[in-house]
Backbone as a ProteinNet text record, in pm:
[ID]
protein_1_A
[PRIMARY]
MLKKDKGLLIVLSGPAGVGKGTVCNALRGVNDRISYSVSATTRSPREGEQEGVNYFYKTKEVFEEMIANDELLEWAKYVDNYYGTPLHYVKEQLREGQDIILEIEVQGAAKVKEKYPDGVFIFLAPPNLDELRKRIEGRGTEDSDLINQRMNVAKAEIEMMAQYDYVVENDQVDNAVSKVQTIIDAEHLRQERVIDYYRNLVEGSE
[TERTIARY]
896.4	777.1	672.2	636.1	491.6	374.6	273.5	172.4	108.1	128.4	18.6	69.1	208.2	219.9	188.2	150.6	155.3	-12.2	-13.8	-152.3	-265.3	-361.5	-456.2	-468.3	-504.5	-498.9	-656.9	-733.7	-880.3	-933.4	-1024.4	-1041.4	-1218.2	-1256.7	-1377.5	-1444.2	-1519.7	-1527.6	-1694.7	-1744.8	-1902.9	-1954	-2060.9	-2135.5	-2092.1	-2041.9	-2055.3	-2223.6	-2189.4	-2328.5	-2330.5	-2294.8	-2321.6	-2308.6	-2201.5	-2170.6	-2051.9	-1923	-1800.2	-1750.5	-1712.4	-1674.5	-1673.8	-1839.8	-1921.4	-1844.7	-1889.1	-1868.1	-1700.1	-1628.6	-1526.7	-1456.9	-1530.1	-1473.5	-1528.5	-1651.4	-1737.1	-1627.5	-1571.1	-1480.9	-1390	-1284.9	-1187.4	-1167	-1333.9	-1347.1	-1362	-1399.8	-1411	-1288.9	-1235.9	-1110.9	-968.9	-888.8	-758.8	-647.7	-669.3	-553.2	-560.5	-719	-670.5	-636.8	-564.5	-525.9	-550.1	-591.1	-688	-528.5	-552.9	-498.2	-552.1	-513	-564.4	-527.6	-639	-613.1	-569.3	-516.4	-521.5	-609.2	-657.1	-756.5	-744.8	-795.9	-802.2	-939.9	-1000.6	-1131.9	-1165.8	-1194.5	-1196.5	-1266.4	-1223.7	-1250.8	-1399.5	-1453.7	-1647.7	-1612.1	-1709.6	-1710.8	-1668.4	-1593.6	-1538.8	-1405	-1404.3	-1312.2	-1152	-1056.3	-932	-806.2	-726.4	-593.1	-521.6	-551.5	-432	-517.9	-606.7	-752	-840.6	-888.5	-977.2	-944.2	-828	-766.9	-653.5	-549.5	-468.9	-520.1	-528.1	-607.5	-446.1	-484.6	-389.8	-414.3	-336.8	-405.3	-354.6	-394.1	-430.7	-291.8	-220.9	-60.8	-17.1	27.5	97.5	31.6	-99.9	-140.4	-111.7	-49.7	-14.2	119.9	176.6	329.4	362.7	237.7	286.6	232.1	125.5	121.1	210.3	291.8	436.8	547.1	563.7	671.8	586.3	513.1	449.6	442.5	404.7	350	252.7	139.9	7.4	12.2	-38.8	-85	-220.4	-337	-401.2	-487.4	-538.7	-596.4	-711.7	-799	-911.1	-941.8	-970.6	-1089.7	-1207.6	-1258.7	-1438.1	-1508.1	-1562.3	-1652	-1561.5	-1496.4	-1405.5	-1262.6	-1273.5	-1153	-1058.4	-930.5	-891.1	-847.9	-813.9	-852.5	-766.9	-685.8	-545.6	-518.7	-503.1	-357.4	-244.2	-166.5	-5.3	53	137.2	174.7	293.7	338.3	475.8	401.9	314.5	217	189.1	81.5	62.8	138.9	210.8	315.3	381.9	416.8	510.7	386.1	247.5	170.9	172.2	170.8	140.2	304.1	368.8	541.4	506.7	463.2	447.7	340.4	283.1	143.3	4.2	51	-81.6	-214.9	-337.1	-432.5	-455.3	-455.9	-504.3	-628.9	-717.6	-848.2	-845.6	-860.4	-837.1	-1025.1	-1050.3	-1218.4	-1146.8	-1210.1	-1170.2	-1297.5	-1274.1	-1379.4	-1375.6	-1443.4	-1473.6	-1347.4	-1305.3	-1208.6	-1075.2	-1049.6	-942.2	-922.2	-1040.3	-1037.8	-994.2	-1056.8	-977.4	-845.1	-774.2	-651.5	-612	-618.5	-563.1	-553.5	-661.6	-667.8	-571	-539.7	-413.8	-298.6	-260.2	-137.7	-118.9	-277.8	-244.1	-389.5	-382	-497.1	-541.9	-428	-504.7	-550.3	-536	-625.8	-776.7	-811	-1002.7	-1076.5	-1170.8	-1218.5	-1353.9	-1467.3	-1540	-1651.5	-1749.2	-1854.2	-1942.7	-1943.9	-2042.2	-2171.2	-2318.9	-2421.7	-2494.5	-2565.1	-2720.7	-2856.1	-2917.8	-3063	-3136.4	-3133.8	-3164.3	-3151.6	-3195.1	-3125	-3248.2	-3313.6	-3415.7	-3337.3	-3274.2	-3211.9	-3104.5	-3018.5	-2831.7	-2914.5	-2978.5	-3016.7	-3065.6	-3140.1	-3167.3	-3006.5	-2942	-2811.8	-2731.8	-2694.9	-2634.8	-2722.1	-2840	-2890	-2896.6	-2908.1	-2880.2	-2753	-2629	-2484.2	-2524.1	-2595	-2617.1	-2504.8	-2414.2	-2278.6	-2301.3	-2380.9	-2427.4	-2560.1	-2512	-2677.4	-2740.3	-2792.7	-2914.5	-2840.7	-2741.3	-2676.3	-2587.2	-2485.9	-2410.4	-2488.7	-2498.9	-2614.6	-2704.9	-2766.5	-2781	-2660.8	-2533.5	-2430.1	-2346.1	-2388.9	-2327.2	-2433.7	-2533.4	-2648.3	-2647.8	-2597.9	-2557.6	-2440.9	-2376.7	-2223.6	-2250.2	-2341.3	-2337.9	-2383.6	-2514.4	-2586.7	-2484.2	-2391	-2280.7	-2142.5	-2144.2	-2045.1	-2126.2	-2264.2	-2304.1	-2296.8	-2298.6	-2282.7	-2150.4	-2093.7	-1920	-1875.7	-1983.1	-1990.7	-1894.2	-1939.7	-1907.8	-1776.4	-1675.2	-1540.9	-1465	-1577.4	-1563.6	-1560	-1506.7	-1486.7	-1609.5	-1668.1	-1786.4	-1869.1	-2010.3	-2107.5	-2175.5	-2136.5	-2262.9	-2309.3	-2424.5	-2572.2	-2570.6	-2530.6	-2523.3	-2636.1	-2751	-2895.5	-2845.4	-2810.3	-2772.3	-2608.6	-2558.1	-2373.8	-2349.4	-2412.7	-2407.6	-2394.2	-2504.3	-2434.3	-2383	-2375.8	-2234.6	-2083.5	-2085.8	-1963.9	-1918.3	-2044.2	-2039.2	-2014.2	-2065.7	-2071.7	-1906.4	-1835.1	-1728.6	-1655.5	-1630.4	-1568.7	-1510.3	-1680.5	-1690.5	-1622.1	-1628.6	-1533	-1385.1	-1348.6	-1155.6	-1129.3	-1219.8	-1178.9	-1171.6	-1252	-1265.7	-1100.8	-1085.8	-960.1	-884.2	-809.7	-743	-692.5	-831.1	-769.3	-776.8	-791.6	-805.6	-667.2	-665.5	-581.7	-430.9	-465.8	-338.1	-254.9	-300.6	-294.2	-183.8	-236.3	-148.7	-33.7	-79.8	-34.9	123.7	210.3	323.6	385.2	315.8	343.9	322.2	211.7	225.8	319.4	353.6	471.5	599.2	625.9	723.5	731.7	620.4	621.6	652.1	565.5	609.4	767	829.1	954.2	1068.1	987.8	1080.9	1122.9	997	987.6	1053.8	1089.4	1116.2	1272.2
-24326.3	-24202.2	-24238.3	-24191.5	-24192.2	-24243.9	-24315.4	-24348.3	-24237.6	-24137.5	-23966.1	-23907.8	-23947.5	-23903.2	-24004.5	-24079.2	-24216.7	-24139.5	-24205.2	-24203.4	-24291.7	-24282.4	-24376.6	-24478.4	-24624.8	-24683.4	-24694.8	-24661.1	-24669.2	-24762.8	-24839	-24953.5	-24918.4	-24847.3	-24866	-24991.4	-25028.6	-25126.5	-25193.2	-25262	-25289.3	-25353.5	-25391.8	-25450.8	-25359.8	-25366.5	-25312.7	-25251.4	-25053.1	-25021.7	-24997.1	-24994.6	-24940.3	-24769.6	-24762.9	-24617	-24601.6	-24659	-24642.9	-24562.8	-24546.7	-24459.6	-24299.8	-24251.4	-24171.1	-24087.1	-24169.3	-24082.7	-24111.1	-24159.8	-24166.5	-23987.9	-23985.3	-23853.8	-23768.1	-23751.5	-23655.5	-23661.9	-23731.4	-23715.5	-23676.6	-23665.5	-23633.5	-23478.6	-23397.4	-23301.6	-23223.6	-23291.6	-23229.2	-23249	-23330.3	-23346.6	-23350.3	-23291.6	-23272	-23330.3	-23433.9	-23466.9	-23658.5	-23650.2	-23783.3	-23835.7	-23876.3	-23976.7	-24052.9	-24071.1	-24186.9	-24293.3	-24429.8	-24502.9	-24569.8	-24531.9	-24578	-24720.9	-24759.4	-24935.1	-24997.6	-25125.6	-25151.9	-25212.5	-25229.7	-25360.8	-25412.2	-25480.7	-25518.6	-25535.2	-25462.3	-25447.9	-25342.6	-25252.4	-25180.1	-25077.4	-24946.4	-24822.2	-24791	-24721.1	-24660.2	-24561.2	-24515.6	-24363.3	-24268.2	-24186.3	-24058.8	-24093	-24226.5	-24261.7	-24206.5	-24230.6	-24159	-24249.8	-24338.3	-24357.2	-24295	-24337	-24273.8	-24230.5	-24199.5	-24119.4	-24182.6	-24287.5	-24384.2	-24525.3	-24585.8	-24678.9	-24692.1	-24793.4	-24796.4	-24923.8	-24907.3	-25033.6	-25108.1	-25255.6	-25342.8	-25453.6	-25501.4	-25615.5	-25716.2	-25857.5	-25953.1	-26020.6	-26026.7	-26045.7	-25948.9	-25833.6	-25766.5	-25747.8	-25763.4	-25795.5	-25880.9	-26010.7	-26161	-26120.1	-26048.5	-26010.8	-25947.9	-25830.8	-25760.1	-25826.6	-25919.9	-26052.7	-26099.8	-26186.4	-26217.3	-26170.9	-26052.5	-25957.5	-25932.8	-25963.8	-25919.5	-25751.6	-25715	-25551.8	-25510.4	-25589.4	-25527.3	-25580.9	-25485.9	-25501.6	-25613.9	-25593.6	-25721.4	-25700.7	-25778.5	-25824.1	-25935.3	-25912.7	-26021.6	-26045.4	-26134.7	-26184.7	-26152	-26028.8	-26047.2	-26021	-26113.1	-26094.3	-26126.3	-26187	-26224.3	-26127.2	-26007.1	-25962.6	-25924.5	-25902.9	-25849.5	-25715.1	-25697.3	-25558.9	-25574	-25488.2	-25507.4	-25321.9	-25339.4	-25239.5	-25198.7	-25133.1	-25120.5	-25060.7	-25169.4	-25157.9	-25012.1	-24960.1	-24874.7	-24765.2	-24694.8	-24551.1	-24526	-24651	-24673.7	-24659.1	-24766.9	-24729.2	-24586.9	-24539.3	-24365.8	-24275.8	-24343.5	-24223.3	-24220.1	-24337.8	-24389.5	-24313.2	-24354.3	-24293.2	-24128.5	-24099.8	-23932.6	-23853.8	-23938	-23890.6	-23879.1	-23953.2	-23913.6	-23969.8	-23964.9	-24103.3	-24139.3	-24212.7	-24325.3	-24414	-24391.5	-24445.8	-24573.4	-24657.7	-24782.9	-24795.3	-24779.7	-24809.9	-24937.2	-25063.7	-25208.3	-25284.2	-25425.1	-25508.6	-25562.8	-25658.3	-25744.7	-25823.3	-25901.3	-26009.4	-25947.4	-25844.2	-25755.7	-25684.6	-25642.6	-25611.1	-25665	-25842	-25895.3	-25913.7	-25948.9	-25965	-25834.9	-25704.2	-25614.4	-25605.8	-25651.5	-25665.6	-25770.3	-25888.7	-25959.1	-25850.9	-25780.8	-25743.7	-25611.7	-25539.4	-25403.6	-25456.4	-25487.8	-25554.7	-25371.2	-25283.9	-25201.5	-25134	-25118.3	-25055.3	-25001.1	-24908.7	-24910	-24937.3	-25012.7	-25115.2	-25072.9	-25030.4	-24957.7	-25001.1	-25088.1	-25125.3	-25105.4	-25063.7	-24923.9	-25024.7	-24975.2	-25059.1	-25018.9	-25092.4	-25000.1	-25012.6	-24937.6	-24928.4	-25032.8	-25122	-25188.2	-25246.9	-25384.5	-25459.6	-25467.9	-25373.9	-25326.9	-25189.3	-25135.4	-24978.7	-24961.2	-25123.3	-25154.6	-25212.3	-25306.7	-25342.8	-25204.3	-25117.7	-24984.5	-24925.4	-24911.8	-24824.3	-24880.7	-25035.8	-25101.2	-25089.4	-25064.2	-25087.9	-24967.3	-24875.9	-24707.4	-24673.1	-24747.8	-24717.7	-24757.7	-24858	-24892.4	-24925.2	-25025	-25058.1	-25239.4	-25281.9	-25399.3	-25502.9	-25627.6	-25653.9	-25735.5	-25810.9	-25839.4	-25952.7	-26031.7	-26134.3	-26119.2	-25975.4	-25959.4	-25878.8	-25827.2	-25756.8	-25837.1	-26005	-26087	-26180.7	-26160.7	-26172	-26137.3	-25997.4	-25875.2	-25880.3	-25912.4	-25887.2	-26070.8	-26113.7	-26296.4	-26233.8	-26154.1	-26155.9	-26063.4	-25936.7	-25847.8	-25943.6	-26027.1	-26084.1	-26173.4	-26197.9	-26286.2	-26185.5	-26077.6	-25975.9	-25932.1	-25922.6	-25831.6	-25901.2	-26073.4	-26144.2	-26149.4	-26051.3	-26034.4	-25959.9	-25859.1	-25703.2	-25752.2	-25866.4	-25875.1	-25849.2	-25884.7	-25834.7	-25738.4	-25629.2	-25496.6	-25407.3	-25323.8	-25221	-25181.9	-25106.5	-25031	-25059.8	-25043.6	-25038	-24921.4	-24829	-24700	-24721.9	-24698.5	-24712.6	-24576.7	-24612.9	-24488	-24479.2	-24396	-24378.1	-24266.9	-24149.5	-24022.2	-24023.9	-23932	-23929.4	-23863.2	-23720.7	-23635.4	-23705.2	-23764.3	-23839.5	-23938.7	-24043.8	-24143.1	-24062	-23983.5	-23875.1	-23822.9	-23778.8	-23697	-23820.5	-23978.9	-24115.3	-24120.9	-24153.9	-24166.1	-24068.5	-23979.8	-23856.9	-23860.7	-23901.4	-23895.1	-24013.5	-24111	-24255.6	-24201.8	-24100.5	-24114.5	-24017	-23935.4	-23838.9	-23903.4	-23996.6	-24068.2	-24226.1	-24210.9	-24358.6	-24302.4	-24130.2	-24048.8	-24014.4	-24059.4	-24027	-24143.6	-24261	-24347.1	-24373.4	-24413.3	-24366.9	-24460.5	-24597.1	-24661.7	-24633.1	-24504	-24433.9	-24324.4	-24251.2	-24138.3	-24176.5	-24254.6	-24295.7	-24281.5	-24327.3	-24300.1	-24200.5	-24123.4	-23947.3	-23871.8	-23907.6	-23798.5	-23877.7	-24033.2	-24075.2	-24003	-24015.3	-23943.5	-23762.3	-23699.3	-23600	-23595.1	-23674.2	-23698.7	-23681.7	-23832.8	-23866.4	-23718.4	-23648.6	-23619.2	-23473.1	-23385.2	-23324	-23343.2	-23434.5	-23513	-23454.3
-8578.1	-8581	-8495.5	-8372.1	-8303.8	-8386.1	-8293.9	-8397	-8383.3	-8322	-8337.8	-8449.3	-8520.6	-8606	-8760.8	-8723.9	-8879.7	-8916.8	-9043.4	-9117.7	-9073.1	-9126.4	-9086.2	-9236.2	-9241.9	-9338.4	-9327.6	-9431.2	-9415	-9510.8	-9495.6	-9603.9	-9588.7	-9750.5	-9769	-9873.9	-9820.5	-9921.6	-9903.6	-9997.9	-10005.7	-10165.7	-10146.6	-10267.6	-10390.9	-10536.9	-10651.7	-10641.8	-10706.3	-10685.9	-10561.5	-10459.3	-10353.8	-10314.9	-10427.5	-10403	-10360.8	-10353.3	-10260.2	-10353.4	-10460.1	-10541.9	-10528.3	-10548.2	-10489.2	-10362.9	-10233.6	-10120.3	-10082	-10140.5	-10126.7	-10196.5	-10295.3	-10408.3	-10284.4	-10225.8	-10195.9	-10015.2	-9986.5	-9848.9	-9870.1	-9968.6	-10005.4	-10031.8	-10061.5	-10119.5	-9958.1	-9832.4	-9696.5	-9652.6	-9665.7	-9586.3	-9684.4	-9618.4	-9769.3	-9678.8	-9575.9	-9532.4	-9569.3	-9641.3	-9723	-9855.7	-9875.6	-9995	-10077.5	-10208.5	-10254.8	-10268.5	-10273.6	-10351.5	-10469.2	-10586.6	-10706	-10717.1	-10750.9	-10789.6	-10912.3	-10918.4	-11069.6	-11086.5	-11239.6	-11287	-11438.8	-11430.2	-11583.1	-11688.2	-11596.7	-11631.3	-11730.9	-11875.9	-11942.8	-11860	-11895.4	-11872.2	-11912.3	-11796.9	-11846.6	-11880.2	-11966	-12003.6	-11902	-11924.6	-11853.3	-11743.2	-11713.1	-11661.7	-11688.6	-11619.7	-11672.5	-11595.8	-11720.6	-11665.8	-11552	-11427.3	-11316.1	-11221.3	-11243.9	-11176.3	-11102.9	-11205	-11163.4	-11144.2	-11225.5	-11209.9	-11275	-11244.5	-11343.9	-11431.2	-11577.8	-11678.8	-11691.7	-11649.7	-11690.9	-11785.1	-11848.9	-11914.5	-11793.6	-11857.2	-11784.9	-11707.3	-11844.5	-11833.4	-11742	-11778.5	-11647.4	-11557.3	-11525.1	-11360.5	-11319.8	-11377	-11293.5	-11296.6	-11318.5	-11353.1	-11217.3	-11127.7	-11039.4	-10906.7	-10954.9	-10835.4	-10817.8	-10923	-10899.5	-10795.6	-10858.9	-10828.1	-10686.7	-10617.4	-10457.3	-10511.2	-10605.3	-10594	-10561.2	-10502.5	-10471.8	-10298.3	-10274.1	-10109.2	-10085.6	-10179.3	-10192.1	-10355.5	-10392.8	-10488.6	-10506.3	-10576.7	-10607.5	-10753.6	-10770.2	-10892.8	-10868.8	-10964	-10943.2	-11045.2	-11061.6	-11221	-11313.7	-11336.8	-11445.3	-11462	-11356.7	-11386.8	-11230.5	-11266.7	-11138.3	-11120.2	-11002.2	-10894.5	-10803.5	-10776.7	-10657.3	-10607.5	-10537.3	-10482	-10461.6	-10570.8	-10529	-10432.1	-10364.1	-10270.9	-10205.7	-10298.7	-10264.9	-10228.4	-10300.1	-10311.4	-10132.9	-10113.9	-9942.4	-9849.2	-9865.6	-9778.6	-9755.5	-9854.2	-9887.2	-9810.9	-9823.5	-9786.8	-9591.5	-9565.4	-9447.8	-9311.3	-9462.9	-9361.4	-9373.7	-9443.7	-9461.8	-9350.4	-9256.3	-9209.9	-9257.3	-9384.8	-9456.1	-9429.7	-9412	-9418.6	-9571.3	-9569.1	-9716.5	-9726.5	-9798.3	-9815.5	-9957.7	-9930.3	-9984.1	-10016.1	-10172.9	-10208	-10336.9	-10203.8	-10267.9	-10244.4	-10315.2	-10294.9	-10176	-10141.6	-9991.3	-9991.6	-10111.7	-10087.1	-10075.5	-10096.3	-10109.9	-9966.1	-9925.7	-9769.3	-9686.5	-9685.5	-9598.5	-9635.7	-9726.7	-9723.5	-9651.6	-9700	-9617.4	-9502.6	-9433.1	-9282.1	-9217.1	-9299.7	-9267.8	-9257.4	-9307.4	-9317.7	-9264.1	-9241.4	-9202.3	-9078.7	-8942	-8854.9	-8777.2	-8742	-8685.1	-8793.4	-8936.7	-9001.5	-8980.3	-9029.7	-9012.7	-9116.5	-9099.2	-9206.7	-9215.9	-9306.5	-9255	-9405.5	-9349.3	-9456.9	-9520.7	-9668.2	-9683.9	-9738.9	-9647.7	-9705	-9811.1	-9853.4	-9926.3	-9823.3	-9872	-9781.8	-9798.7	-9905.5	-9902	-10052.1	-10080.8	-10196.6	-10315.8	-10316.9	-10436.7	-10484.5	-10387.4	-10419.8	-10479.4	-10450.6	-10470.3	-10658.1	-10659.7	-10807.4	-10906.1	-10829.2	-10897.2	-10955	-10856.2	-10850.2	-11005.3	-10988.2	-11033.8	-11242.7	-11245	-11361.6	-11405.3	-11308.4	-11346.7	-11380.3	-11397.9	-11460.3	-11634.1	-11639.6	-11775.4	-11863.8	-11740.6	-11814.3	-11810.7	-11778.6	-11736.4	-11787.4	-11873.4	-11913.2	-11777.3	-11823.7	-11709.4	-11641.4	-11766.5	-11659.9	-11560.2	-11628.5	-11482.2	-11410.9	-11395.2	-11292.2	-11207.4	-11218.4	-11156.8	-11097.9	-11179.2	-11076.5	-10985.5	-10989.3	-10948.1	-10774.5	-10800	-10665.6	-10593.2	-10716.9	-10591.6	-10513.4	-10579.9	-10488.8	-10336.2	-10365.2	-10292.5	-10198.6	-10198.3	-10112.2	-9968.9	-10040.4	-9995.1	-9938.9	-9967	-9922.5	-9853.8	-9815.7	-9689.4	-9548.1	-9597.6	-9487.6	-9444.1	-9514.9	-9432.7	-9343.5	-9361	-9288.7	-9129.6	-9059.9	-8945.6	-8980.3	-9023.5	-9039.9	-9009.7	-9064.7	-9038.2	-8941.5	-8892.3	-8747.3	-8783.1	-8851.9	-8898.7	-9006.5	-9013	-9136.8	-9130.2	-9241	-9301.8	-9366.6	-9383.9	-9472.9	-9558.6	-9704.3	-9800.4	-9822.7	-9729.6	-9775.6	-9884.9	-9800.5	-9890.2	-9856.1	-9975.4	-10009.9	-9885.2	-9816.9	-9768.1	-9634.4	-9567.4	-9482.3	-9445.7	-9549.5	-9526	-9485.7	-9581.2	-9554.6	-9435.9	-9388	-9229.5	-9140.1	-9128.7	-9081.1	-9084	-9235	-9221.8	-9136.7	-9204.9	-9129.6	-8998.8	-8896.6	-8762.3	-8712	-8787.4	-8765.5	-8775.4	-8842.9	-8912.5	-8778.1	-8754.8	-8611.3	-8490.5	-8468.3	-8336.5	-8325	-8447.8	-8461.8	-8452.3	-8446.1	-8427.4	-8305.4	-8263.3	-8099.2	-8011.3	-8067.3	-8000	-7899.2	-7749.4	-7713.1	-7720.6	-7825.6	-7875.1	-7985.8	-8043.2	-8132.5	-8040.8	-7988.2	-7882	-7775.9	-7720.8	-7587.2	-7576.5	-7678.6	-7683.3	-7715.1	-7786.5	-7803.2	-7651.1	-7599.5	-7473.4	-7311.1	-7348.7	-7266.7	-7333.9	-7394.2	-7475.7	-7409.9	-7407.2	-7347.4	-7239.9	-7127.1	-6968.6	-6957.3	-7010.8	-7007.5	-7024.4	-7096.5	-7175.2	-7054.8	-6992.4	-6880.1	-6779.9	-6729	-6637	-6621.2
[MASK]
++++++++++++++++++++++++++++++++++++++++++++++++++++++++++++++++++++++++++++++++++++++++++++++++++++++++++++++++++++++++++++++++++++++++++++++++++++++++++++++++++++++++++++++++++++++++++++++++++++++++++++++

């Protein structure tokens, strides 16, 4: 398959509470070429979350078996829970020419970049740290100690944005989605993704 026909592996990551899930859901609403890679996790479901929709919820023992069997594209341990991306689904979607977006933690994104350096890596940033804390507190799912842990991790993660291709500030969801979609459109037009296709056209006409 020529690169022009292949799907893009898009990685969207950033601090907890920055709105990764909200932006991903809104993006899929305006771009039907994007598939969403459902992650596996050992954390408990939050109210309203569904198995196989938000996450695949695993026990610690099952998740560690998946690690041992090399069934994950990436995985990370974050605030005492495992998170990871099942590998088979990602490979299948890319082969079929479908763009696939991974909404993952910063640790996991670094591991994906080692295996898929030609992926598109986007860091979703908060407008400021006060707003980030407000969003985490607004979820009502963490106590003050856990919120402080998440804020400390967030500061370290923001320092890692230099590892990404793009940084999008999530000030308003619609604005962030529009910027991410612009990045995807531009990436599909990169010459290294399309040049083999056009070379083939030229050779076929001779």
